[in-house]
PDB file with SEQRES, HELIX, SHEET and CRYST1 records, atoms N, CA, C and O in Angstrom:
SEQRES   1 A   87  MET THR LEU PRO LEU PRO LEU ASP LEU GLN GLN PHE ALA          
SEQRES   2 A   87  ASP ARG GLN ILE ALA SER GLY LYS TYR THR SER LEU ASP          
SEQRES   3 A   87  GLU MET MET LEU ALA GLY LEU ARG ILE LEU ALA GLU GLN          
SEQRES   4 A   87  GLU GLN ILE TYR GLN GLY ARG PHE GLU GLU LEU GLN ARG          
SEQRES   5 A   87  GLU VAL MET LEU GLY VAL LEU GLU ALA GLU ARG GLY ASP          
SEQRES   6 A   87  LEU LEU ASP ALA THR SER GLU ILE ALA ALA ILE ARG GLN          
SEQRES   7 A   87  ARG LEU ARG ASP ARG HIS THR GLY SER                          
HELIX    1 AA1 LEU A    7  ALA A   18  1                                  12    
HELIX    2 AA2 LEU A   25  ARG A   63  1                                  39    
HELIX    3 AA3 ALA A   69  THR A   85  1                                  17    
CRYST1    1.000    1.000    1.000  90.00  90.00  90.00 P 1           1          
ATOM      1  N   MET A   1       0.859  -1.172   0.000  1.00  0.00           N  
ATOM      2  CA  MET A   1       0.000   0.000   0.000  1.00  0.00           C  
ATOM      3  C   MET A   1       0.904   1.233   0.000  1.00  0.00           C  
ATOM      4  O   MET A   1       1.848   1.328   0.785  1.00  0.00           O  
ATOM      5  N   THR A   2       0.608   2.145  -0.866  1.00  0.00           N  
ATOM      6  CA  THR A   2       1.331   3.405  -0.897  1.00  0.00           C  
ATOM      7  C   THR A   2       0.379   4.491  -0.436  1.00  0.00           C  
ATOM      8  O   THR A   2      -0.699   4.687  -0.998  1.00  0.00           O  
ATOM      9  N   LEU A   3       0.807   5.186   0.598  1.00  0.00           N  
ATOM     10  CA  LEU A   3      -0.052   6.212   1.169  1.00  0.00           C  
ATOM     11  C   LEU A   3       0.796   7.433   1.489  1.00  0.00           C  
ATOM     12  O   LEU A   3       1.647   7.385   2.377  1.00  0.00           O  
ATOM     13  N   PRO A   4       0.569   8.521   0.774  1.00  0.00           N  
ATOM     14  CA  PRO A   4       1.331   9.731   1.098  1.00  0.00           C  
ATOM     15  C   PRO A   4       0.882  10.268   2.449  1.00  0.00           C  
ATOM     16  O   PRO A   4      -0.313  10.443   2.689  1.00  0.00           O  
ATOM     17  N   LEU A   5       1.831  10.526   3.320  1.00  0.00           N  
ATOM     18  CA  LEU A   5       1.529  11.027   4.657  1.00  0.00           C  
ATOM     19  C   LEU A   5       2.127  12.410   4.853  1.00  0.00           C  
ATOM     20  O   LEU A   5       3.160  12.727   4.262  1.00  0.00           O  
ATOM     21  N   PRO A   6       1.493  13.236   5.671  1.00  0.00           N  
ATOM     22  CA  PRO A   6       2.136  14.502   6.060  1.00  0.00           C  
ATOM     23  C   PRO A   6       3.460  14.174   6.756  1.00  0.00           C  
ATOM     24  O   PRO A   6       3.615  13.098   7.333  1.00  0.00           O  
ATOM     25  N   LEU A   7       4.384  15.083   6.698  1.00  0.00           N  
ATOM     26  CA  LEU A   7       5.730  14.845   7.213  1.00  0.00           C  
ATOM     27  C   LEU A   7       5.725  14.393   8.668  1.00  0.00           C  
ATOM     28  O   LEU A   7       6.450  13.464   9.023  1.00  0.00           O  
ATOM     29  N   ASP A   8       4.916  15.038   9.525  1.00  0.00           N  
ATOM     30  CA  ASP A   8       4.925  14.664  10.940  1.00  0.00           C  
ATOM     31  C   ASP A   8       4.441  13.236  11.149  1.00  0.00           C  
ATOM     32  O   ASP A   8       4.974  12.522  11.999  1.00  0.00           O  
ATOM     33  N   LEU A   9       3.441  12.810  10.386  1.00  0.00           N  
ATOM     34  CA  LEU A   9       2.960  11.431  10.514  1.00  0.00           C  
ATOM     35  C   LEU A   9       3.948  10.442   9.918  1.00  0.00           C  
ATOM     36  O   LEU A   9       4.105   9.337  10.435  1.00  0.00           O  
ATOM     37  N   GLN A  10       4.607  10.822   8.849  1.00  0.00           N  
ATOM     38  CA  GLN A  10       5.620   9.942   8.263  1.00  0.00           C  
ATOM     39  C   GLN A  10       6.767   9.738   9.244  1.00  0.00           C  
ATOM     40  O   GLN A  10       7.260   8.622   9.409  1.00  0.00           O  
ATOM     41  N   GLN A  11       7.189  10.818   9.893  1.00  0.00           N  
ATOM     42  CA  GLN A  11       8.264  10.706  10.878  1.00  0.00           C  
ATOM     43  C   GLN A  11       7.835   9.843  12.063  1.00  0.00           C  
ATOM     44  O   GLN A  11       8.623   9.038  12.560  1.00  0.00           O  
ATOM     45  N   PHE A  12       6.599  10.006  12.514  1.00  0.00           N  
ATOM     46  CA  PHE A  12       6.080   9.181  13.599  1.00  0.00           C  
ATOM     47  C   PHE A  12       6.080   7.711  13.185  1.00  0.00           C  
ATOM     48  O   PHE A  12       6.524   6.849  13.943  1.00  0.00           O  
ATOM     49  N   ALA A  13       5.585   7.430  11.989  1.00  0.00           N  
ATOM     50  CA  ALA A  13       5.550   6.050  11.494  1.00  0.00           C  
ATOM     51  C   ALA A  13       6.960   5.486  11.403  1.00  0.00           C  
ATOM     52  O   ALA A  13       7.203   4.346  11.799  1.00  0.00           O  
ATOM     53  N   ASP A  14       7.879   6.270  10.889  1.00  0.00           N  
ATOM     54  CA  ASP A  14       9.267   5.818  10.775  1.00  0.00           C  
ATOM     55  C   ASP A  14       9.839   5.466  12.144  1.00  0.00           C  
ATOM     56  O   ASP A  14      10.525   4.454  12.289  1.00  0.00           O  
ATOM     57  N   ARG A  15       9.561   6.294  13.147  1.00  0.00           N  
ATOM     58  CA  ARG A  15      10.063   6.015  14.512  1.00  0.00           C  
ATOM     59  C   ARG A  15       9.447   4.733  15.074  1.00  0.00           C  
ATOM     60  O   ARG A  15      10.134   3.941  15.717  1.00  0.00           O  
ATOM     61  N   GLN A  16       8.157   4.533  14.831  1.00  0.00           N  
ATOM     62  CA  GLN A  16       7.488   3.332  15.337  1.00  0.00           C  
ATOM     63  C   GLN A  16       8.068   2.077  14.684  1.00  0.00           C  
ATOM     64  O   GLN A  16       8.292   1.069  15.354  1.00  0.00           O  
ATOM     65  N   ILE A  17       8.304   2.143  13.397  1.00  0.00           N  
ATOM     66  CA  ILE A  17       8.860   0.998  12.672  1.00  0.00           C  
ATOM     67  C   ILE A  17      10.307   0.765  13.104  1.00  0.00           C  
ATOM     68  O   ILE A  17      10.722  -0.377  13.301  1.00  0.00           O  
ATOM     69  N   ALA A  18      11.075   1.847  13.253  1.00  0.00           N  
ATOM     70  CA  ALA A  18      12.476   1.713  13.669  1.00  0.00           C  
ATOM     71  C   ALA A  18      12.591   1.127  15.075  1.00  0.00           C  
ATOM     72  O   ALA A  18      13.564   0.439  15.382  1.00  0.00           O  
ATOM     73  N   SER A  19      11.604   1.396  15.925  1.00  0.00           N  
ATOM     74  CA  SER A  19      11.646   0.881  17.292  1.00  0.00           C  
ATOM     75  C   SER A  19      11.316  -0.607  17.349  1.00  0.00           C  
ATOM     76  O   SER A  19      11.533  -1.260  18.369  1.00  0.00           O  
ATOM     77  N   GLY A  20      10.787  -1.138  16.240  1.00  0.00           N  
ATOM     78  CA  GLY A  20      10.418  -2.544  16.200  1.00  0.00           C  
ATOM     79  C   GLY A  20       8.980  -2.804  16.621  1.00  0.00           C  
ATOM     80  O   GLY A  20       8.529  -3.950  16.632  1.00  0.00           O  
ATOM     81  N   LYS A  21       8.273  -1.759  16.962  1.00  0.00           N  
ATOM     82  CA  LYS A  21       6.877  -1.932  17.369  1.00  0.00           C  
ATOM     83  C   LYS A  21       6.037  -2.444  16.208  1.00  0.00           C  
ATOM     84  O   LYS A  21       5.121  -3.245  16.400  1.00  0.00           O  
ATOM     85  N   TYR A  22       6.347  -1.986  15.017  1.00  0.00           N  
ATOM     86  CA  TYR A  22       5.671  -2.434  13.802  1.00  0.00           C  
ATOM     87  C   TYR A  22       6.740  -2.787  12.780  1.00  0.00           C  
ATOM     88  O   TYR A  22       7.837  -2.229  12.793  1.00  0.00           O  
ATOM     89  N   THR A  23       6.404  -3.721  11.893  1.00  0.00           N  
ATOM     90  CA  THR A  23       7.389  -4.123  10.882  1.00  0.00           C  
ATOM     91  C   THR A  23       7.232  -3.350   9.584  1.00  0.00           C  
ATOM     92  O   THR A  23       8.142  -3.323   8.755  1.00  0.00           O  
ATOM     93  N   SER A  24       6.064  -2.716   9.407  1.00  0.00           N  
ATOM     94  CA  SER A  24       5.835  -1.984   8.161  1.00  0.00           C  
ATOM     95  C   SER A  24       4.733  -0.955   8.364  1.00  0.00           C  
ATOM     96  O   SER A  24       4.010  -0.986   9.361  1.00  0.00           O  
ATOM     97  N   LEU A  25       4.618  -0.061   7.424  1.00  0.00           N  
ATOM     98  CA  LEU A  25       3.545   0.933   7.459  1.00  0.00           C  
ATOM     99  C   LEU A  25       2.196   0.232   7.322  1.00  0.00           C  
ATOM    100  O   LEU A  25       1.217   0.645   7.944  1.00  0.00           O  
ATOM    101  N   ASP A  26       2.140  -0.824   6.512  1.00  0.00           N  
ATOM    102  CA  ASP A  26       0.887  -1.576   6.368  1.00  0.00           C  
ATOM    103  C   ASP A  26       0.422  -2.124   7.715  1.00  0.00           C  
ATOM    104  O   ASP A  26      -0.750  -2.002   8.073  1.00  0.00           O  
ATOM    105  N   GLU A  27       1.346  -2.725   8.454  1.00  0.00           N  
ATOM    106  CA  GLU A  27       1.004  -3.282   9.766  1.00  0.00           C  
ATOM    107  C   GLU A  27       0.525  -2.183  10.716  1.00  0.00           C  
ATOM    108  O   GLU A  27      -0.429  -2.365  11.472  1.00  0.00           O  
ATOM    109  N   MET A  28       1.200  -1.060  10.659  1.00  0.00           N  
ATOM    110  CA  MET A  28       0.839   0.068  11.508  1.00  0.00           C  
ATOM    111  C   MET A  28      -0.549   0.609  11.146  1.00  0.00           C  
ATOM    112  O   MET A  28      -1.344   0.931  12.029  1.00  0.00           O  
ATOM    113  N   MET A  29      -0.829   0.705   9.862  1.00  0.00           N  
ATOM    114  CA  MET A  29      -2.133   1.191   9.408  1.00  0.00           C  
ATOM    115  C   MET A  29      -3.240   0.234   9.844  1.00  0.00           C  
ATOM    116  O   MET A  29      -4.310   0.682  10.255  1.00  0.00           O  
ATOM    117  N   LEU A  30      -3.006  -1.057   9.762  1.00  0.00           N  
ATOM    118  CA  LEU A  30      -3.995  -2.037  10.208  1.00  0.00           C  
ATOM    119  C   LEU A  30      -4.274  -1.883  11.703  1.00  0.00           C  
ATOM    120  O   LEU A  30      -5.424  -1.949  12.138  1.00  0.00           O  
ATOM    121  N   ALA A  31      -3.213  -1.677  12.480  1.00  0.00           N  
ATOM    122  CA  ALA A  31      -3.388  -1.477  13.918  1.00  0.00           C  
ATOM    123  C   ALA A  31      -4.216  -0.222  14.185  1.00  0.00           C  
ATOM    124  O   ALA A  31      -5.091  -0.219  15.051  1.00  0.00           O  
ATOM    125  N   GLY A  32      -3.936   0.826  13.449  1.00  0.00           N  
ATOM    126  CA  GLY A  32      -4.693   2.068  13.600  1.00  0.00           C  
ATOM    127  C   GLY A  32      -6.150   1.903  13.228  1.00  0.00           C  
ATOM    128  O   GLY A  32      -7.028   2.444  13.900  1.00  0.00           O  
ATOM    129  N   LEU A  33      -6.419   1.163  12.166  1.00  0.00           N  
ATOM    130  CA  LEU A  33      -7.802   0.923  11.747  1.00  0.00           C  
ATOM    131  C   LEU A  33      -8.546   0.068  12.768  1.00  0.00           C  
ATOM    132  O   LEU A  33      -9.740   0.261  12.996  1.00  0.00           O  
ATOM    133  N   ARG A  34      -7.831  -0.883  13.385  1.00  0.00           N  
ATOM    134  CA  ARG A  34      -8.475  -1.694  14.432  1.00  0.00           C  
ATOM    135  C   ARG A  34      -8.858  -0.815  15.622  1.00  0.00           C  
ATOM    136  O   ARG A  34      -9.953  -0.949  16.169  1.00  0.00           O  
ATOM    137  N   ILE A  35      -7.977   0.062  16.013  1.00  0.00           N  
ATOM    138  CA  ILE A  35      -8.269   0.975  17.123  1.00  0.00           C  
ATOM    139  C   ILE A  35      -9.452   1.861  16.769  1.00  0.00           C  
ATOM    140  O   ILE A  35     -10.339   2.074  17.596  1.00  0.00           O  
ATOM    141  N   LEU A  36      -9.471   2.371  15.562  1.00  0.00           N  
ATOM    142  CA  LEU A  36     -10.583   3.210  15.107  1.00  0.00           C  
ATOM    143  C   LEU A  36     -11.901   2.438  15.144  1.00  0.00           C  
ATOM    144  O   LEU A  36     -12.927   2.983  15.552  1.00  0.00           O  
ATOM    145  N   ALA A  37     -11.878   1.169  14.720  1.00  0.00           N  
ATOM    146  CA  ALA A  37     -13.085   0.341  14.745  1.00  0.00           C  
ATOM    147  C   ALA A  37     -13.546   0.110  16.184  1.00  0.00           C  
ATOM    148  O   ALA A  37     -14.744   0.145  16.463  1.00  0.00           O  
ATOM    149  N   GLU A  38     -12.607  -0.125  17.095  1.00  0.00           N  
ATOM    150  CA  GLU A  38     -12.954  -0.316  18.509  1.00  0.00           C  
ATOM    151  C   GLU A  38     -13.577   0.956  19.083  1.00  0.00           C  
ATOM    152  O   GLU A  38     -14.573   0.894  19.804  1.00  0.00           O  
ATOM    153  N   GLN A  39     -12.991   2.095  18.765  1.00  0.00           N  
ATOM    154  CA  GLN A  39     -13.529   3.362  19.250  1.00  0.00           C  
ATOM    155  C   GLN A  39     -14.935   3.596  18.716  1.00  0.00           C  
ATOM    156  O   GLN A  39     -15.794   4.112  19.431  1.00  0.00           O  
ATOM    157  N   GLU A  40     -15.170   3.224  17.482  1.00  0.00           N  
ATOM    158  CA  GLU A  40     -16.493   3.377  16.886  1.00  0.00           C  
ATOM    159  C   GLU A  40     -17.508   2.499  17.611  1.00  0.00           C  
ATOM    160  O   GLU A  40     -18.636   2.927  17.855  1.00  0.00           O  
ATOM    161  N   GLN A  41     -17.114   1.272  17.960  1.00  0.00           N  
ATOM    162  CA  GLN A  41     -18.004   0.383  18.708  1.00  0.00           C  
ATOM    163  C   GLN A  41     -18.316   0.971  20.082  1.00  0.00           C  
ATOM    164  O   GLN A  41     -19.462   0.927  20.528  1.00  0.00           O  
ATOM    165  N   ILE A  42     -17.320   1.514  20.747  1.00  0.00           N  
ATOM    166  CA  ILE A  42     -17.529   2.137  22.057  1.00  0.00           C  
ATOM    167  C   ILE A  42     -18.468   3.325  21.916  1.00  0.00           C  
ATOM    168  O   ILE A  42     -19.399   3.482  22.706  1.00  0.00           O  
ATOM    169  N   TYR A  43     -18.227   4.155  20.920  1.00  0.00           N  
ATOM    170  CA  TYR A  43     -19.077   5.318  20.675  1.00  0.00           C  
ATOM    171  C   TYR A  43     -20.512   4.879  20.421  1.00  0.00           C  
ATOM    172  O   TYR A  43     -21.449   5.449  20.979  1.00  0.00           O  
ATOM    173  N   GLN A  44     -20.681   3.868  19.579  1.00  0.00           N  
ATOM    174  CA  GLN A  44     -22.022   3.396  19.247  1.00  0.00           C  
ATOM    175  C   GLN A  44     -22.717   2.858  20.494  1.00  0.00           C  
ATOM    176  O   GLN A  44     -23.902   3.113  20.707  1.00  0.00           O  
ATOM    177  N   GLY A  45     -21.982   2.118  21.313  1.00  0.00           N  
ATOM    178  CA  GLY A  45     -22.550   1.590  22.551  1.00  0.00           C  
ATOM    179  C   GLY A  45     -22.976   2.699  23.494  1.00  0.00           C  
ATOM    180  O   GLY A  45     -24.049   2.628  24.092  1.00  0.00           O  
ATOM    181  N   ARG A  46     -22.148   3.719  23.633  1.00  0.00           N  
ATOM    182  CA  ARG A  46     -22.484   4.852  24.493  1.00  0.00           C  
ATOM    183  C   ARG A  46     -23.682   5.610  23.944  1.00  0.00           C  
ATOM    184  O   ARG A  46     -24.545   6.050  24.703  1.00  0.00           O  
ATOM    185  N   PHE A  47     -23.738   5.763  22.625  1.00  0.00           N  
ATOM    186  CA  PHE A  47     -24.848   6.466  22.000  1.00  0.00           C  
ATOM    187  C   PHE A  47     -26.148   5.717  22.251  1.00  0.00           C  
ATOM    188  O   PHE A  47     -27.163   6.328  22.586  1.00  0.00           O  
ATOM    189  N   GLU A  48     -26.125   4.398  22.090  1.00  0.00           N  
ATOM    190  CA  GLU A  48     -27.322   3.596  22.331  1.00  0.00           C  
ATOM    191  C   GLU A  48     -27.740   3.666  23.794  1.00  0.00           C  
ATOM    192  O   GLU A  48     -28.929   3.730  24.104  1.00  0.00           O  
ATOM    193  N   GLU A  49     -26.762   3.652  24.687  1.00  0.00           N  
ATOM    194  CA  GLU A  49     -27.056   3.780  26.118  1.00  0.00           C  
ATOM    195  C   GLU A  49     -27.712   5.129  26.409  1.00  0.00           C  
ATOM    196  O   GLU A  49     -28.673   5.203  27.175  1.00  0.00           O  
ATOM    197  N   LEU A  50     -27.203   6.172  25.809  1.00  0.00           N  
ATOM    198  CA  LEU A  50     -27.776   7.501  25.984  1.00  0.00           C  
ATOM    199  C   LEU A  50     -29.207   7.546  25.456  1.00  0.00           C  
ATOM    200  O   LEU A  50     -30.087   8.140  26.080  1.00  0.00           O  
ATOM    201  N   GLN A  51     -29.434   6.920  24.310  1.00  0.00           N  
ATOM    202  CA  GLN A  51     -30.792   6.868  23.757  1.00  0.00           C  
ATOM    203  C   GLN A  51     -31.747   6.168  24.725  1.00  0.00           C  
ATOM    204  O   GLN A  51     -32.877   6.617  24.919  1.00  0.00           O  
ATOM    205  N   ARG A  52     -31.289   5.059  25.336  1.00  0.00           N  
ATOM    206  CA  ARG A  52     -32.134   4.348  26.301  1.00  0.00           C  
ATOM    207  C   ARG A  52     -32.437   5.221  27.508  1.00  0.00           C  
ATOM    208  O   ARG A  52     -33.566   5.253  27.997  1.00  0.00           O  
ATOM    209  N   GLU A  53     -31.410   5.934  27.988  1.00  0.00           N  
ATOM    210  CA  GLU A  53     -31.606   6.812  29.145  1.00  0.00           C  
ATOM    211  C   GLU A  53     -32.594   7.929  28.825  1.00  0.00           C  
ATOM    212  O   GLU A  53     -33.429   8.281  29.658  1.00  0.00           O  
ATOM    213  N   VAL A  54     -32.502   8.478  27.639  1.00  0.00           N  
ATOM    214  CA  VAL A  54     -33.434   9.532  27.233  1.00  0.00           C  
ATOM    215  C   VAL A  54     -34.851   8.976  27.183  1.00  0.00           C  
ATOM    216  O   VAL A  54     -35.792   9.615  27.653  1.00  0.00           O  
ATOM    217  N   MET A  55     -34.999   7.793  26.615  1.00  0.00           N  
ATOM    218  CA  MET A  55     -36.339   7.188  26.540  1.00  0.00           C  
ATOM    219  C   MET A  55     -36.902   6.915  27.929  1.00  0.00           C  
ATOM    220  O   MET A  55     -38.099   7.097  28.154  1.00  0.00           O  
ATOM    221  N   LEU A  56     -36.057   6.478  28.869  1.00  0.00           N  
ATOM    222  CA  LEU A  56     -36.515   6.280  30.246  1.00  0.00           C  
ATOM    223  C   LEU A  56     -36.997   7.603  30.829  1.00  0.00           C  
ATOM    224  O   LEU A  56     -38.027   7.657  31.500  1.00  0.00           O  
ATOM    225  N   GLY A  57     -36.250   8.662  30.570  1.00  0.00           N  
ATOM    226  CA  GLY A  57     -36.645   9.986  31.044  1.00  0.00           C  
ATOM    227  C   GLY A  57     -37.961  10.437  30.444  1.00  0.00           C  
ATOM    228  O   GLY A  57     -38.799  11.019  31.133  1.00  0.00           O  
ATOM    229  N   VAL A  58     -38.143  10.170  29.166  1.00  0.00           N  
ATOM    230  CA  VAL A  58     -39.393  10.544  28.497  1.00  0.00           C  
ATOM    231  C   VAL A  58     -40.556   9.779  29.122  1.00  0.00           C  
ATOM    232  O   VAL A  58     -41.604  10.361  29.403  1.00  0.00           O  
ATOM    233  N   LEU A  59     -40.373   8.475  29.339  1.00  0.00           N  
ATOM    234  CA  LEU A  59     -41.438   7.672  29.944  1.00  0.00           C  
ATOM    235  C   LEU A  59     -41.757   8.151  31.357  1.00  0.00           C  
ATOM    236  O   LEU A  59     -42.925   8.217  31.741  1.00  0.00           O  
ATOM    237  N   GLU A  60     -40.726   8.484  32.130  1.00  0.00           N  
ATOM    238  CA  GLU A  60     -40.950   9.006  33.485  1.00  0.00           C  
ATOM    239  C   GLU A  60     -41.711  10.323  33.423  1.00  0.00           C  
ATOM    240  O   GLU A  60     -42.628  10.553  34.211  1.00  0.00           O  
ATOM    241  N   ALA A  61     -41.333  11.178  32.495  1.00  0.00           N  
ATOM    242  CA  ALA A  61     -42.011  12.469  32.355  1.00  0.00           C  
ATOM    243  C   ALA A  61     -43.469  12.271  31.964  1.00  0.00           C  
ATOM    244  O   ALA A  61     -44.351  12.969  32.465  1.00  0.00           O  
ATOM    245  N   GLU A  62     -43.722  11.322  31.071  1.00  0.00           N  
ATOM    246  CA  GLU A  62     -45.096  11.049  30.661  1.00  0.00           C  
ATOM    247  C   GLU A  62     -45.944  10.538  31.823  1.00  0.00           C  
ATOM    248  O   GLU A  62     -47.149  10.782  31.874  1.00  0.00           O  
ATOM    249  N   ARG A  63     -45.300   9.822  32.766  1.00  0.00           N  
ATOM    250  CA  ARG A  63     -46.014   9.329  33.954  1.00  0.00           C  
ATOM    251  C   ARG A  63     -46.153  10.416  35.014  1.00  0.00           C  
ATOM    252  O   ARG A  63     -46.880  10.250  35.993  1.00  0.00           O  
ATOM    253  N   GLY A  64     -45.451  11.527  34.812  1.00  0.00           N  
ATOM    254  CA  GLY A  64     -45.486  12.602  35.798  1.00  0.00           C  
ATOM    255  C   GLY A  64     -44.416  12.486  36.861  1.00  0.00           C  
ATOM    256  O   GLY A  64     -44.433  13.232  37.841  1.00  0.00           O  
ATOM    257  N   ASP A  65     -43.479  11.559  36.686  1.00  0.00           N  
ATOM    258  CA  ASP A  65     -42.379  11.373  37.638  1.00  0.00           C  
ATOM    259  C   ASP A  65     -41.258  12.365  37.323  1.00  0.00           C  
ATOM    260  O   ASP A  65     -40.217  12.003  36.774  1.00  0.00           O  
ATOM    261  N   LEU A  66     -41.499  13.609  37.684  1.00  0.00           N  
ATOM    262  CA  LEU A  66     -40.537  14.668  37.375  1.00  0.00           C  
ATOM    263  C   LEU A  66     -39.881  15.166  38.654  1.00  0.00           C  
ATOM    264  O   LEU A  66     -40.468  15.115  39.735  1.00  0.00           O  
ATOM    265  N   LEU A  67     -38.672  15.639  38.509  1.00  0.00           N  
ATOM    266  CA  LEU A  67     -37.946  16.235  39.626  1.00  0.00           C  
ATOM    267  C   LEU A  67     -38.031  17.746  39.504  1.00  0.00           C  
ATOM    268  O   LEU A  67     -38.191  18.286  38.409  1.00  0.00           O  
ATOM    269  N   ASP A  68     -37.923  18.415  40.631  1.00  0.00           N  
ATOM    270  CA  ASP A  68     -37.896  19.869  40.640  1.00  0.00           C  
ATOM    271  C   ASP A  68     -36.512  20.329  40.180  1.00  0.00           C  
ATOM    272  O   ASP A  68     -35.518  20.100  40.869  1.00  0.00           O  
ATOM    273  N   ALA A  69     -36.453  20.971  39.026  1.00  0.00           N  
ATOM    274  CA  ALA A  69     -35.172  21.351  38.430  1.00  0.00           C  
ATOM    275  C   ALA A  69     -34.371  22.273  39.331  1.00  0.00           C  
ATOM    276  O   ALA A  69     -33.155  22.119  39.445  1.00  0.00           O  
ATOM    277  N   THR A  70     -35.027  23.222  39.968  1.00  0.00           N  
ATOM    278  CA  THR A  70     -34.308  24.189  40.805  1.00  0.00           C  
ATOM    279  C   THR A  70     -33.592  23.496  41.957  1.00  0.00           C  
ATOM    280  O   THR A  70     -32.419  23.770  42.213  1.00  0.00           O  
ATOM    281  N   SER A  71     -34.285  22.604  42.653  1.00  0.00           N  
ATOM    282  CA  SER A  71     -33.648  21.927  43.785  1.00  0.00           C  
ATOM    283  C   SER A  71     -32.591  20.929  43.319  1.00  0.00           C  
ATOM    284  O   SER A  71     -31.580  20.746  43.998  1.00  0.00           O  
ATOM    285  N   GLU A  72     -32.804  20.283  42.180  1.00  0.00           N  
ATOM    286  CA  GLU A  72     -31.812  19.345  41.654  1.00  0.00           C  
ATOM    287  C   GLU A  72     -30.536  20.070  41.246  1.00  0.00           C  
ATOM    288  O   GLU A  72     -29.434  19.597  41.526  1.00  0.00           O  
ATOM    289  N   ILE A  73     -30.679  21.204  40.592  1.00  0.00           N  
ATOM    290  CA  ILE A  73     -29.503  21.987  40.186  1.00  0.00           C  
ATOM    291  C   ILE A  73     -28.757  22.482  41.418  1.00  0.00           C  
ATOM    292  O   ILE A  73     -27.526  22.460  41.444  1.00  0.00           O  
ATOM    293  N   ALA A  74     -29.488  22.929  42.447  1.00  0.00           N  
ATOM    294  CA  ALA A  74     -28.849  23.370  43.692  1.00  0.00           C  
ATOM    295  C   ALA A  74     -28.082  22.219  44.334  1.00  0.00           C  
ATOM    296  O   ALA A  74     -26.980  22.423  44.843  1.00  0.00           O  
ATOM    297  N   ALA A  75     -28.648  21.017  44.318  1.00  0.00           N  
ATOM    298  CA  ALA A  75     -27.976  19.850  44.899  1.00  0.00           C  
ATOM    299  C   ALA A  75     -26.713  19.501  44.113  1.00  0.00           C  
ATOM    300  O   ALA A  75     -25.686  19.169  44.705  1.00  0.00           O  
ATOM    301  N   ILE A  76     -26.784  19.575  42.802  1.00  0.00           N  
ATOM    302  CA  ILE A  76     -25.609  19.293  41.967  1.00  0.00           C  
ATOM    303  C   ILE A  76     -24.519  20.322  42.240  1.00  0.00           C  
ATOM    304  O   ILE A  76     -23.349  19.971  42.389  1.00  0.00           O  
ATOM    305  N   ARG A  77     -24.900  21.577  42.305  1.00  0.00           N  
ATOM    306  CA  ARG A  77     -23.908  22.626  42.587  1.00  0.00           C  
ATOM    307  C   ARG A  77     -23.260  22.410  43.944  1.00  0.00           C  
ATOM    308  O   ARG A  77     -22.055  22.612  44.100  1.00  0.00           O  
ATOM    309  N   GLN A  78     -24.059  21.998  44.931  1.00  0.00           N  
ATOM    310  CA  GLN A  78     -23.507  21.760  46.264  1.00  0.00           C  
ATOM    311  C   GLN A  78     -22.523  20.589  46.235  1.00  0.00           C  
ATOM    312  O   GLN A  78     -21.466  20.658  46.862  1.00  0.00           O  
ATOM    313  N   ARG A  79     -22.857  19.529  45.524  1.00  0.00           N  
ATOM    314  CA  ARG A  79     -21.935  18.395  45.413  1.00  0.00           C  
ATOM    315  C   ARG A  79     -20.640  18.812  44.734  1.00  0.00           C  
ATOM    316  O   ARG A  79     -19.560  18.368  45.124  1.00  0.00           O  
ATOM    317  N   LEU A  80     -20.744  19.658  43.725  1.00  0.00           N  
ATOM    318  CA  LEU A  80     -19.533  20.147  43.053  1.00  0.00           C  
ATOM    319  C   LEU A  80     -18.694  21.002  43.992  1.00  0.00           C  
ATOM    320  O   LEU A  80     -17.469  20.885  44.015  1.00  0.00           O  
ATOM    321  N   ARG A  81     -19.349  21.860  44.765  1.00  0.00           N  
ATOM    322  CA  ARG A  81     -18.611  22.677  45.746  1.00  0.00           C  
ATOM    323  C   ARG A  81     -17.943  21.786  46.778  1.00  0.00           C  
ATOM    324  O   ARG A  81     -16.782  21.997  47.128  1.00  0.00           O  
ATOM    325  N   ASP A  82     -18.679  20.781  47.271  1.00  0.00           N  
ATOM    326  CA  ASP A  82     -18.125  19.873  48.260  1.00  0.00           C  
ATOM    327  C   ASP A  82     -16.920  19.132  47.702  1.00  0.00           C  
ATOM    328  O   ASP A  82     -15.917  18.959  48.394  1.00  0.00           O  
ATOM    329  N   ARG A  83     -17.016  18.697  46.456  1.00  0.00           N  
ATOM    330  CA  ARG A  83     -15.900  17.996  45.819  1.00  0.00           C  
ATOM    331  C   ARG A  83     -14.702  18.924  45.662  1.00  0.00           C  
ATOM    332  O   ARG A  83     -13.556  18.518  45.856  1.00  0.00           O  
ATOM    333  N   HIS A  84     -14.984  20.172  45.308  1.00  0.00           N  
ATOM    334  CA  HIS A  84     -13.904  21.138  45.094  1.00  0.00           C  
ATOM    335  C   HIS A  84     -13.190  21.483  46.405  1.00  0.00           C  
ATOM    336  O   HIS A  84     -11.973  21.667  46.419  1.00  0.00           O  
ATOM    337  N   THR A  85     -13.943  21.571  47.500  1.00  0.00           N  
ATOM    338  CA  THR A  85     -13.344  21.929  48.790  1.00  0.00           C  
ATOM    339  C   THR A  85     -12.850  20.721  49.552  1.00  0.00           C  
ATOM    340  O   THR A  85     -12.222  20.857  50.602  1.00  0.00           O  
ATOM    341  N   GLY A  86     -13.136  19.513  49.019  1.00  0.00           N  
ATOM    342  CA  GLY A  86     -12.643  18.301  49.672  1.00  0.00           C  
ATOM    343  C   GLY A  86     -13.510  17.840  50.829  1.00  0.00           C  
ATOM    344  O   GLY A  86     -13.063  17.035  51.647  1.00  0.00           O  
ATOM    345  N   SER A  87     -14.738  18.329  50.915  1.00  0.00           N  
ATOM    346  CA  SER A  87     -15.623  17.955  52.019  1.00  0.00           C  
ATOM    347  C   SER A  87     -16.181  16.571  51.845  1.00  0.00           C  
ATOM    348  O   SER A  87     -16.946  16.103  52.689  1.00  0.00           O  
TER     349      SER A  87                                                      
END                                                                             
């Protein structure tokens, strides 16, 4: 595979190959693509989890199970202050 790289990435690849971590640019590119695929799976999983959480919130709201925003925000701010001061 021939892939023109910006100078900084070419130098990085050269250092990685010279260190013996990878035997070729092809091997290095495959490793990078595997990492990218793993990150995409993690992202997709988190996105789906967020969608489920939103749907739970919508269902709770439809049932009338709502929290008072003012008191919840005050509680969050207090927890942040406590964390910041080490309490």
